Biopython code that builds the backbone (N, CA, C, O; Angstrom):
import numpy as np
from Bio.PDB.StructureBuilder import StructureBuilder

atoms = [
    (1, "MET", "N", (12.944, 33.809, 38.380)),
    (1, "MET", "CA", (12.113, 34.164, 39.501)),
    (1, "MET", "C", (10.667, 33.785, 39.178)),
    (1, "MET", "O", (10.136, 34.206, 38.151)),
    (2, "PRO", "N", (10.031, 33.003, 40.033)),
    (2, "PRO", "CA", (8.650, 32.592, 39.753)),
    (2, "PRO", "C", (7.677, 33.762, 39.900)),
    (2, "PRO", "O", (7.892, 34.692, 40.677)),
    (3, "LEU", "N", (6.620, 33.675, 39.134)),
    (3, "LEU", "CA", (5.577, 34.698, 39.218)),
    (3, "LEU", "C", (4.780, 34.518, 40.503)),
    (3, "LEU", "O", (4.805, 33.454, 41.122)),
    (4, "GLU", "N", (4.089, 35.552, 40.884)),
    (4, "GLU", "CA", (3.324, 35.503, 42.124)),
    (4, "GLU", "C", (2.196, 34.478, 41.999)),
    (4, "GLU", "O", (1.383, 34.570, 41.079)),
    (5, "GLY", "N", (2.135, 33.518, 42.897)),
    (5, "GLY", "CA", (1.105, 32.487, 42.917)),
    (5, "GLY", "C", (1.391, 31.308, 41.991)),
    (5, "GLY", "O", (0.615, 30.354, 41.957)),
    (6, "HIS", "N", (2.487, 31.356, 41.243)),
    (6, "HIS", "CA", (2.802, 30.286, 40.295)),
    (6, "HIS", "C", (3.127, 28.979, 41.005)),
    (6, "HIS", "O", (2.690, 27.916, 40.562)),
    (7, "THR", "N", (3.870, 29.033, 42.076)),
    (7, "THR", "CA", (4.209, 27.810, 42.806)),
    (7, "THR", "C", (2.982, 27.174, 43.421)),
    (7, "THR", "O", (2.910, 25.948, 43.503)),
    (8, "ASP", "N", (2.015, 27.961, 43.857)),
    (8, "ASP", "CA", (0.780, 27.396, 44.406)),
    (8, "ASP", "C", (-0.003, 26.654, 43.323)),
    (8, "ASP", "O", (-0.548, 25.581, 43.577)),
    (9, "ARG", "N", (-0.059, 27.226, 42.107)),
    (9, "ARG", "CA", (-0.810, 26.599, 41.026)),
    (9, "ARG", "C", (-0.146, 25.307, 40.585)),
    (9, "ARG", "O", (-0.835, 24.331, 40.286)),
    (10, "VAL", "N", (1.167, 25.284, 40.542)),
    (10, "VAL", "CA", (1.894, 24.092, 40.112)),
    (10, "VAL", "C", (1.791, 23.004, 41.181)),
    (10, "VAL", "O", (1.709, 21.824, 40.839)),
    (11, "ALA", "N", (1.792, 23.356, 42.423)),
    (11, "ALA", "CA", (1.767, 22.385, 43.513)),
    (11, "ALA", "C", (0.361, 21.852, 43.788)),
    (11, "ALA", "O", (0.225, 20.866, 44.513)),
    (12, "THR", "N", (-0.682, 22.463, 43.239)),
    (12, "THR", "CA", (-2.048, 22.020, 43.487)),
    (12, "THR", "C", (-2.321, 20.747, 42.686)),
    (12, "THR", "O", (-2.036, 20.710, 41.489)),
    (13, "PRO", "N", (-2.870, 19.697, 43.319)),
    (13, "PRO", "CA", (-3.178, 18.474, 42.588)),
    (13, "PRO", "C", (-4.294, 18.707, 41.576)),
    (13, "PRO", "O", (-5.071, 19.654, 41.693)),
    (14, "LEU", "N", (-4.358, 17.821, 40.576)),
    (14, "LEU", "CA", (-5.388, 17.930, 39.542)),
    (14, "LEU", "C", (-6.763, 17.688, 40.134)),
    (14, "LEU", "O", (-6.926, 16.890, 41.057)),
    (15, "SER", "N", (-7.745, 18.384, 39.596)),
    (15, "SER", "CA", (-9.117, 18.185, 40.070)),
    (15, "SER", "C", (-9.666, 16.883, 39.477)),
    (15, "SER", "O", (-9.076, 16.320, 38.555)),
    (16, "GLY", "N", (-10.774, 16.419, 39.997)),
    (16, "GLY", "CA", (-11.394, 15.189, 39.493)),
    (16, "GLY", "C", (-11.776, 15.307, 38.026)),
    (16, "GLY", "O", (-11.650, 14.342, 37.272)),
    (17, "ARG", "N", (-12.241, 16.479, 37.616)),
    (17, "ARG", "CA", (-12.616, 16.707, 36.221)),
    (17, "ARG", "C", (-11.397, 16.581, 35.313)),
    (17, "ARG", "O", (-11.476, 15.969, 34.248)),
    (18, "ASP", "N", (-10.264, 17.161, 35.731)),
    (18, "ASP", "CA", (-9.041, 17.070, 34.930)),
    (18, "ASP", "C", (-8.542, 15.633, 34.832)),
    (18, "ASP", "O", (-8.102, 15.198, 33.767)),
    (19, "ARG", "N", (-8.610, 14.898, 35.933)),
    (19, "ARG", "CA", (-8.182, 13.493, 35.928)),
    (19, "ARG", "C", (-9.048, 12.657, 34.974)),
    (19, "ARG", "O", (-8.534, 11.830, 34.222)),
    (20, "ARG", "N", (-10.373, 12.884, 35.015)),
    (20, "ARG", "CA", (-11.268, 12.143, 34.113)),
    (20, "ARG", "C", (-10.955, 12.459, 32.653)),
    (20, "ARG", "O", (-10.941, 11.566, 31.805)),
    (21, "PHE", "N", (-10.704, 13.741, 32.368)),
    (21, "PHE", "CA", (-10.376, 14.139, 30.998)),
    (21, "PHE", "C", (-9.096, 13.448, 30.522)),
    (21, "PHE", "O", (-9.060, 12.925, 29.408)),
    (22, "ILE", "N", (-8.066, 13.438, 31.334)),
    (22, "ILE", "CA", (-6.802, 12.785, 30.961)),
    (22, "ILE", "C", (-7.007, 11.279, 30.813)),
    (22, "ILE", "O", (-6.430, 10.670, 29.912)),
    (23, "ALA", "N", (-7.818, 10.667, 31.680)),
    (23, "ALA", "CA", (-8.085, 9.233, 31.591)),
    (23, "ALA", "C", (-8.834, 8.898, 30.297)),
    (23, "ALA", "O", (-8.537, 7.892, 29.652)),
    (24, "ILE", "N", (-9.797, 9.731, 29.917)),
    (24, "ILE", "CA", (-10.541, 9.491, 28.679)),
    (24, "ILE", "C", (-9.627, 9.613, 27.463)),
    (24, "ILE", "O", (-9.691, 8.788, 26.551)),
    (25, "ILE", "N", (-8.794, 10.622, 27.448)),
    (25, "ILE", "CA", (-7.842, 10.796, 26.331)),
    (25, "ILE", "C", (-6.885, 9.611, 26.254)),
    (25, "ILE", "O", (-6.604, 9.124, 25.159)),
    (26, "ALA", "N", (-6.382, 9.139, 27.389)),
    (26, "ALA", "CA", (-5.478, 7.995, 27.410)),
    (26, "ALA", "C", (-6.182, 6.733, 26.906)),
    (26, "ALA", "O", (-5.599, 5.956, 26.150)),
    (27, "CYS", "N", (-7.433, 6.529, 27.323)),
    (27, "CYS", "CA", (-8.193, 5.359, 26.857)),
    (27, "CYS", "C", (-8.427, 5.416, 25.354)),
    (27, "CYS", "O", (-8.291, 4.407, 24.663)),
    (28, "LEU", "N", (-8.778, 6.594, 24.846)),
    (28, "LEU", "CA", (-8.971, 6.735, 23.402)),
    (28, "LEU", "C", (-7.691, 6.442, 22.641)),
    (28, "LEU", "O", (-7.731, 5.808, 21.586)),
    (29, "PHE", "N", (-6.570, 6.886, 23.151)),
    (29, "PHE", "CA", (-5.286, 6.623, 22.520)),
    (29, "PHE", "C", (-4.983, 5.119, 22.501)),
    (29, "PHE", "O", (-4.572, 4.582, 21.473)),
    (30, "VAL", "N", (-5.183, 4.455, 23.618)),
    (30, "VAL", "CA", (-4.925, 3.009, 23.710)),
    (30, "VAL", "C", (-5.863, 2.237, 22.787)),
    (30, "VAL", "O", (-5.424, 1.314, 22.101)),
    (31, "LEU", "N", (-7.152, 2.599, 22.759)),
    (31, "LEU", "CA", (-8.105, 1.923, 21.873)),
    (31, "LEU", "C", (-7.755, 2.153, 20.403)),
    (31, "LEU", "O", (-7.863, 1.238, 19.587)),
    (32, "GLY", "N", (-7.342, 3.357, 20.068)),
    (32, "GLY", "CA", (-6.932, 3.645, 18.695)),
    (32, "GLY", "C", (-5.709, 2.845, 18.290)),
    (32, "GLY", "O", (-5.653, 2.317, 17.179)),
    (33, "ALA", "N", (-4.732, 2.750, 19.175)),
    (33, "ALA", "CA", (-3.535, 1.961, 18.883)),
    (33, "ALA", "C", (-3.891, 0.487, 18.736)),
    (33, "ALA", "O", (-3.374, -0.185, 17.842)),
    (34, "ALA", "N", (-4.763, -0.025, 19.597)),
    (34, "ALA", "CA", (-5.184, -1.426, 19.503)),
    (34, "ALA", "C", (-5.932, -1.683, 18.202)),
    (34, "ALA", "O", (-5.747, -2.732, 17.584)),
    (35, "ALA", "N", (-6.776, -0.743, 17.773)),
    (35, "ALA", "CA", (-7.508, -0.899, 16.512)),
    (35, "ALA", "C", (-6.548, -0.919, 15.331)),
    (35, "ALA", "O", (-6.735, -1.699, 14.398)),
    (36, "CYS", "N", (-5.526, -0.076, 15.359)),
    (36, "CYS", "CA", (-4.525, -0.074, 14.276)),
    (36, "CYS", "C", (-3.775, -1.391, 14.227)),
    (36, "CYS", "O", (-3.563, -1.936, 13.143)),
    (37, "VAL", "N", (-3.374, -1.911, 15.363)),
    (37, "VAL", "CA", (-2.667, -3.195, 15.401)),
    (37, "VAL", "C", (-3.574, -4.314, 14.915)),
    (37, "VAL", "O", (-3.132, -5.173, 14.152)),
    (38, "PHE", "N", (-4.826, -4.324, 15.338)),
    (38, "PHE", "CA", (-5.787, -5.341, 14.915)),
    (38, "PHE", "C", (-5.998, -5.292, 13.404)),
    (38, "PHE", "O", (-6.022, -6.334, 12.748)),
    (39, "ALA", "N", (-6.149, -4.093, 12.851)),
    (39, "ALA", "CA", (-6.356, -3.954, 11.403)),
    (39, "ALA", "C", (-5.115, -4.402, 10.634)),
    (39, "ALA", "O", (-5.239, -5.030, 9.582)),
    (40, "TYR", "N", (-3.939, -4.095, 11.134)),
    (40, "TYR", "CA", (-2.704, -4.496, 10.461)),
    (40, "TYR", "C", (-2.544, -6.011, 10.476)),
    (40, "TYR", "O", (-2.154, -6.599, 9.467)),
    (41, "ILE", "N", (-2.836, -6.644, 11.592)),
    (41, "ILE", "CA", (-2.673, -8.099, 11.707)),
    (41, "ILE", "C", (-3.673, -8.833, 10.820)),
    (41, "ILE", "O", (-3.329, -9.849, 10.215)),
    (42, "ASN", "N", (-4.897, -8.339, 10.735)),
    (42, "ASN", "CA", (-5.944, -9.036, 9.990)),
    (42, "ASN", "C", (-6.042, -8.622, 8.528)),
    (42, "ASN", "O", (-6.912, -9.118, 7.813)),
    (43, "HIS", "N", (-5.177, -7.729, 8.067)),
    (43, "HIS", "CA", (-5.200, -7.312, 6.659)),
    (43, "HIS", "C", (-4.494, -8.370, 5.821)),
    (43, "HIS", "O", (-3.318, -8.651, 6.053)),
    (44, "PRO", "N", (-5.189, -8.963, 4.851)),
    (44, "PRO", "CA", (-4.548, -9.999, 4.050)),
    (44, "PRO", "C", (-3.469, -9.407, 3.142)),
    (44, "PRO", "O", (-3.655, -8.355, 2.531)),
    (45, "ALA", "N", (-2.368, -10.095, 3.074)),
    (45, "ALA", "CA", (-1.276, -9.658, 2.208)),
    (45, "ALA", "C", (-1.583, -10.068, 0.770)),
    (45, "ALA", "O", (-1.958, -11.212, 0.513)),
    (46, "ILE", "N", (-1.426, -9.146, -0.153)),
    (46, "ILE", "CA", (-1.665, -9.414, -1.563)),
    (46, "ILE", "C", (-0.314, -9.526, -2.254)),
    (46, "ILE", "O", (0.499, -8.605, -2.179)),
    (47, "PRO", "N", (-0.067, -10.651, -2.929)),
    (47, "PRO", "CA", (1.191, -10.754, -3.661)),
    (47, "PRO", "C", (1.272, -9.673, -4.730)),
    (47, "PRO", "O", (0.350, -9.516, -5.531)),
    (48, "SER", "N", (2.369, -8.931, -4.745)),
    (48, "SER", "CA", (2.460, -7.776, -5.634)),
    (48, "SER", "C", (2.566, -8.153, -7.105)),
    (48, "SER", "O", (2.112, -7.393, -7.961)),
    (49, "GLY", "N", (3.147, -9.291, -7.422)),
    (49, "GLY", "CA", (3.348, -9.626, -8.820)),
    (49, "GLY", "C", (2.363, -10.639, -9.360)),
    (49, "GLY", "O", (2.485, -11.035, -10.519)),
    (50, "LYS", "N", (1.394, -11.076, -8.577)),
    (50, "LYS", "CA", (0.465, -12.121, -8.997)),
    (50, "LYS", "C", (-0.416, -11.612, -10.126)),
    (50, "LYS", "O", (-1.150, -10.637, -9.960)),
    (51, "GLY", "N", (-0.341, -12.276, -11.279)),
    (51, "GLY", "CA", (-1.166, -11.902, -12.423)),
    (51, "GLY", "C", (-0.687, -10.683, -13.172)),
    (51, "GLY", "O", (-1.395, -10.168, -14.037)),
    (52, "CYS", "N", (0.511, -10.213, -12.854)),
    (52, "CYS", "CA", (1.058, -9.025, -13.510)),
    (52, "CYS", "C", (2.254, -9.403, -14.374)),
    (52, "CYS", "O", (3.062, -10.254, -14.000)),
    (53, "VAL", "N", (2.354, -8.772, -15.515)),
    (53, "VAL", "CA", (3.506, -8.945, -16.395)),
    (53, "VAL", "C", (4.346, -7.684, -16.251)),
    (53, "VAL", "O", (3.908, -6.587, -16.596)),
    (54, "VAL", "N", (5.549, -7.855, -15.740)),
    (54, "VAL", "CA", (6.474, -6.743, -15.546)),
    (54, "VAL", "C", (7.726, -7.055, -16.339)),
    (54, "VAL", "O", (8.378, -8.074, -16.108)),
    (55, "VAL", "N", (8.063, -6.180, -17.272)),
    (55, "VAL", "CA", (9.223, -6.416, -18.129)),
    (55, "VAL", "C", (9.892, -5.078, -18.435)),
    (55, "VAL", "O", (9.221, -4.063, -18.624)),
    (56, "THR", "N", (11.224, -5.092, -18.482)),
    (56, "THR", "CA", (11.989, -3.908, -18.850)),
    (56, "THR", "C", (12.436, -4.065, -20.288)),
    (56, "THR", "O", (13.045, -5.071, -20.652)),
    (57, "VAL", "N", (12.130, -3.063, -21.108)),
    (57, "VAL", "CA", (12.458, -3.112, -22.535)),
    (57, "VAL", "C", (13.178, -1.836, -22.928)),
    (57, "VAL", "O", (13.119, -0.826, -22.227)),
    (58, "ALA", "N", (13.863, -1.903, -24.070)),
    (58, "ALA", "CA", (14.546, -0.731, -24.613)),
    (58, "ALA", "C", (13.514, 0.256, -25.137)),
    (58, "ALA", "O", (12.491, -0.132, -25.702)),
    (59, "SER", "N", (13.796, 1.528, -24.943)),
    (59, "SER", "CA", (12.901, 2.561, -25.468)),
    (59, "SER", "C", (13.740, 3.690, -26.043)),
    (59, "SER", "O", (14.969, 3.614, -26.039)),
    (60, "SER", "N", (13.100, 4.720, -26.529)),
    (60, "SER", "CA", (13.812, 5.818, -27.181)),
    (60, "SER", "C", (14.713, 6.587, -26.222)),
    (60, "SER", "O", (15.672, 7.219, -26.665)),
    (61, "LEU", "N", (14.437, 6.552, -24.942)),
    (61, "LEU", "CA", (15.255, 7.277, -23.966)),
    (61, "LEU", "C", (16.095, 6.346, -23.094)),
    (61, "LEU", "O", (16.546, 6.748, -22.022)),
    (62, "GLY", "N", (16.309, 5.127, -23.533)),
    (62, "GLY", "CA", (17.101, 4.179, -22.748)),
    (62, "GLY", "C", (16.311, 2.926, -22.492)),
    (62, "GLY", "O", (16.226, 2.059, -23.361)),
    (63, "GLY", "N", (15.735, 2.812, -21.325)),
    (63, "GLY", "CA", (14.935, 1.648, -20.978)),
    (63, "GLY", "C", (13.714, 2.066, -20.199)),
    (63, "GLY", "O", (13.697, 3.122, -19.567)),
    (64, "THR", "N", (12.693, 1.234, -20.246)),
    (64, "THR", "CA", (11.478, 1.518, -19.497)),
    (64, "THR", "C", (10.912, 0.221, -18.955)),
    (64, "THR", "O", (11.093, -0.842, -19.549)),
    (65, "THR", "N", (10.231, 0.310, -17.835)),
    (65, "THR", "CA", (9.592, -0.852, -17.234)),
    (65, "THR", "C", (8.106, -0.794, -17.543)),
    (65, "THR", "O", (7.430, 0.187, -17.231)),
    (66, "LEU", "N", (7.608, -1.859, -18.159)),
    (66, "LEU", "CA", (6.193, -1.966, -18.486)),
    (66, "LEU", "C", (5.540, -2.886, -17.473)),
    (66, "LEU", "O", (6.049, -3.974, -17.205)),
    (67, "ARG", "N", (4.418, -2.462, -16.906)),
    (67, "ARG", "CA", (3.690, -3.264, -15.912)),
    (67, "ARG", "C", (2.229, -3.294, -16.304)),
    (67, "ARG", "O", (1.576, -2.254, -16.391)),
    (68, "ASN", "N", (1.719, -4.499, -16.540)),
    (68, "ASN", "CA", (0.318, -4.702, -16.881)),
    (68, "ASN", "C", (-0.215, -5.833, -16.022)),
    (68, "ASN", "O", (0.463, -6.841, -15.820)),
    (69, "CYS", "N", (-1.435, -5.666, -15.515)),
    (69, "CYS", "CA", (-2.032, -6.664, -14.634)),
    (69, "CYS", "C", (-3.428, -7.041, -15.121)),
    (69, "CYS", "O", (-4.132, -6.229, -15.721)),
    (70, "GLY", "N", (-3.818, -8.298, -14.848)),
    (70, "GLY", "CA", (-5.166, -8.781, -15.146)),
    (70, "GLY", "C", (-5.499, -8.734, -16.619)),
    (70, "GLY", "O", (-4.702, -9.177, -17.446)),
    (71, "PRO", "N", (-6.679, -8.197, -16.969)),
    (71, "PRO", "CA", (-7.094, -8.147, -18.368)),
    (71, "PRO", "C", (-6.140, -7.329, -19.243)),
    (71, "PRO", "O", (-5.951, -7.640, -20.419)),
    (72, "ALA", "N", (-5.549, -6.294, -18.671)),
    (72, "ALA", "CA", (-4.589, -5.492, -19.436)),
    (72, "ALA", "C", (-3.363, -6.327, -19.789)),
    (72, "ALA", "O", (-2.802, -6.174, -20.874)),
    (73, "ALA", "N", (-2.945, -7.201, -18.891)),
    (73, "ALA", "CA", (-1.798, -8.070, -19.166)),
    (73, "ALA", "C", (-2.136, -9.064, -20.271)),
    (73, "ALA", "O", (-1.293, -9.367, -21.116)),
    (74, "LYS", "N", (-3.352, -9.565, -20.268)),
    (74, "LYS", "CA", (-3.782, -10.510, -21.306)),
    (74, "LYS", "C", (-3.742, -9.835, -22.680)),
    (74, "LYS", "O", (-3.225, -10.408, -23.639)),
    (75, "ARG", "N", (-4.283, -8.630, -22.773)),
    (75, "ARG", "CA", (-4.260, -7.897, -24.048)),
    (75, "ARG", "C", (-2.830, -7.558, -24.452)),
    (75, "ARG", "O", (-2.469, -7.672, -25.623)),
    (76, "PHE", "N", (-2.020, -7.142, -23.485)),
    (76, "PHE", "CA", (-0.632, -6.786, -23.754)),
    (76, "PHE", "C", (0.142, -7.978, -24.305)),
    (76, "PHE", "O", (0.894, -7.840, -25.270)),
    (77, "CYS", "N", (-0.037, -9.136, -23.700)),
    (77, "CYS", "CA", (0.688, -10.322, -24.156)),
    (77, "CYS", "C", (0.251, -10.754, -25.547)),
    (77, "CYS", "O", (1.075, -11.173, -26.359)),
    (78, "ARG", "N", (-1.042, -10.654, -25.819)),
    (78, "ARG", "CA", (-1.519, -11.042, -27.146)),
    (78, "ARG", "C", (-1.045, -10.077, -28.225)),
    (78, "ARG", "O", (-0.786, -10.493, -29.355)),
    (79, "SER", "N", (-0.929, -8.799, -27.892)),
    (79, "SER", "CA", (-0.536, -7.829, -28.918)),
    (79, "SER", "C", (0.980, -7.660, -29.036)),
    (79, "SER", "O", (1.485, -7.444, -30.138)),
    (80, "GLU", "N", (1.706, -7.753, -27.939)),
    (80, "GLU", "CA", (3.142, -7.461, -27.953)),
    (80, "GLU", "C", (4.028, -8.690, -27.759)),
    (80, "GLU", "O", (5.230, -8.625, -28.017)),
    (81, "GLY", "N", (3.468, -9.788, -27.317)),
    (81, "GLY", "CA", (4.264, -10.968, -26.986)),
    (81, "GLY", "C", (5.056, -11.539, -28.139)),
    (81, "GLY", "O", (6.177, -12.004, -27.936)),
    (82, "LYS", "N", (4.507, -11.519, -29.350)),
    (82, "LYS", "CA", (5.201, -12.052, -30.521)),
    (82, "LYS", "C", (6.257, -11.091, -31.059)),
    (82, "LYS", "O", (7.111, -11.493, -31.850)),
    (83, "LEU", "N", (6.208, -9.834, -30.642)),
    (83, "LEU", "CA", (7.118, -8.821, -31.177)),
    (83, "LEU", "C", (8.432, -8.716, -30.407)),
    (83, "LEU", "O", (9.432, -8.249, -30.952)),
    (84, "ASN", "N", (8.438, -9.139, -29.166)),
    (84, "ASN", "CA", (9.618, -8.964, -28.325)),
    (84, "ASN", "C", (9.816, -10.215, -27.482)),
    (84, "ASN", "O", (8.899, -10.662, -26.793)),
    (85, "GLY", "N", (11.031, -10.782, -27.541)),
    (85, "GLY", "CA", (11.325, -12.008, -26.807)),
    (85, "GLY", "C", (11.237, -11.849, -25.299)),
    (85, "GLY", "O", (10.784, -12.762, -24.608)),
    (86, "ASP", "N", (11.668, -10.689, -24.770)),
    (86, "ASP", "CA", (11.597, -10.467, -23.319)),
    (86, "ASP", "C", (10.148, -10.414, -22.839)),
    (86, "ASP", "O", (9.812, -10.933, -21.774)),
    (87, "ILE", "N", (9.303, -9.782, -23.641)),
    (87, "ILE", "CA", (7.885, -9.716, -23.293)),
    (87, "ILE", "C", (7.273, -11.112, -23.350)),
    (87, "ILE", "O", (6.475, -11.481, -22.489)),
    (88, "ALA", "N", (7.648, -11.884, -24.367)),
    (88, "ALA", "CA", (7.119, -13.246, -24.503)),
    (88, "ALA", "C", (7.485, -14.098, -23.291)),
    (88, "ALA", "O", (6.652, -14.847, -22.781)),
    (89, "VAL", "N", (8.720, -13.984, -22.834)),
    (89, "VAL", "CA", (9.159, -14.768, -21.674)),
    (89, "VAL", "C", (8.378, -14.358, -20.428)),
    (89, "VAL", "O", (7.943, -15.214, -19.658)),
    (90, "ALA", "N", (8.202, -13.055, -20.230)),
    (90, "ALA", "CA", (7.462, -12.575, -19.053)),
    (90, "ALA", "C", (6.000, -13.016, -19.108)),
    (90, "ALA", "O", (5.417, -13.369, -18.082)),
    (91, "CYS", "N", (5.409, -12.995, -20.303)),
    (91, "CYS", "CA", (4.014, -13.417, -20.444)),
    (91, "CYS", "C", (3.864, -14.907, -20.178)),
    (91, "CYS", "O", (2.933, -15.325, -19.489)),
    (92, "GLN", "N", (4.765, -15.702, -20.714)),
    (92, "GLN", "CA", (4.690, -17.146, -20.509)),
    (92, "GLN", "C", (4.924, -17.509, -19.047)),
    (92, "GLN", "O", (4.337, -18.466, -18.545)),
    (93, "ARG", "N", (5.770, -16.759, -18.368)),
    (93, "ARG", "CA", (6.040, -16.996, -16.952)),
    (93, "ARG", "C", (4.765, -16.824, -16.123)),
    (93, "ARG", "O", (4.554, -17.540, -15.144)),
    (94, "GLU", "N", (3.912, -15.866, -16.524)),
    (94, "GLU", "CA", (2.656, -15.615, -15.806)),
    (94, "GLU", "C", (1.491, -16.415, -16.364)),
    (94, "GLU", "O", (0.383, -16.350, -15.831)),
    (95, "GLY", "N", (1.731, -17.184, -17.453)),
    (95, "GLY", "CA", (0.690, -18.048, -17.997)),
    (95, "GLY", "C", (-0.239, -17.388, -18.994)),
    (95, "GLY", "O", (-1.337, -17.891, -19.229)),
    (96, "TYR", "N", (0.170, -16.267, -19.591)),
    (96, "TYR", "CA", (-0.658, -15.602, -20.584)),
    (96, "TYR", "C", (-0.283, -16.090, -21.982)),
    (96, "TYR", "O", (0.886, -16.325, -22.288)),
    (97, "ALA", "N", (-1.305, -16.235, -22.814)),
    (97, "ALA", "CA", (-1.103, -16.716, -24.182)),
    (97, "ALA", "C", (-0.564, -15.600, -25.061)),
    (97, "ALA", "O", (-0.849, -14.422, -24.848)),
    (98, "LEU", "N", (0.221, -15.997, -26.053)),
    (98, "LEU", "CA", (0.749, -15.045, -27.038)),
    (98, "LEU", "C", (-0.049, -15.205, -28.308)),
    (98, "LEU", "O", (-0.522, -16.300, -28.613)),
    (99, "GLY", "N", (-0.204, -14.148, -29.040)),
    (99, "GLY", "CA", (-0.903, -14.266, -30.315)),
    (99, "GLY", "C", (-1.807, -13.092, -30.587)),
    (99, "GLY", "O", (-1.834, -12.127, -29.823)),
    (100, "PRO", "N", (-2.552, -13.171, -31.681)),
    (100, "PRO", "CA", (-3.411, -12.053, -32.066)),
    (100, "PRO", "C", (-4.604, -11.910, -31.129)),
    (100, "PRO", "O", (-5.044, -12.878, -30.508)),
    (101, "ILE", "N", (-5.113, -10.698, -31.038)),
    (101, "ILE", "CA", (-6.302, -10.436, -30.242)),
    (101, "ILE", "C", (-7.516, -10.880, -31.028)),
    (101, "ILE", "O", (-7.698, -10.478, -32.177)),
    (102, "ARG", "N", (-8.331, -11.689, -30.428)),
    (102, "ARG", "CA", (-9.562, -12.137, -31.090)),
    (102, "ARG", "C", (-10.704, -11.214, -30.738)),
    (102, "ARG", "O", (-10.671, -10.524, -29.719)),
    (103, "ALA", "N", (-11.713, -11.205, -31.586)),
    (103, "ALA", "CA", (-12.893, -10.378, -31.322)),
    (103, "ALA", "C", (-13.566, -10.868, -30.046)),
    (103, "ALA", "O", (-13.754, -12.072, -29.870)),
    (104, "GLY", "N", (-13.922, -9.974, -29.177)),
    (104, "GLY", "CA", (-14.600, -10.335, -27.944)),
    (104, "GLY", "C", (-13.655, -10.574, -26.791)),
    (104, "GLY", "O", (-14.109, -10.954, -25.712)),
    (105, "GLY", "N", (-12.359, -10.369, -26.967)),
    (105, "GLY", "CA", (-11.472, -10.398, -25.834)),
    (105, "GLY", "C", (-10.600, -11.533, -25.722)),
    (105, "GLY", "O", (-9.816, -11.619, -24.776)),
]
sb = StructureBuilder()
sb.init_structure("model")
sb.init_model(0)
sb.init_chain("A")
sb.init_seg("    ")
for serial, (resi, resn, name, xyz) in enumerate(atoms, 1):
    if name == "N":
        sb.init_residue(resn, " ", resi, " ")
    sb.init_atom(name, np.array(xyz, "f"), 0.0, 1.0, " ", f" {name:<3s}", serial, name[0])
structure = sb.get_structure()
């Protein structure tokens, strides 16, 4: 059973102020969605493995994945590359030199 005056309130058209408010909210939503799409399209994709040495090696608890990128990968390859064949292969694949760490990097 409807409440007294409820059908009149539901049947009354929206006022101009209410229409403007809904229009502004709808415009903000559309502009926000367009900005998200624009940002997604223009965001440059970065290759995930570029310059990174990723290798799985045996460890005390089974196996572990080691991931080093950039300068850390260079140091890792120089210090660990001669000790493990899998690490050496991963380092050579990315173009990092194997061998001792020299003073100054």
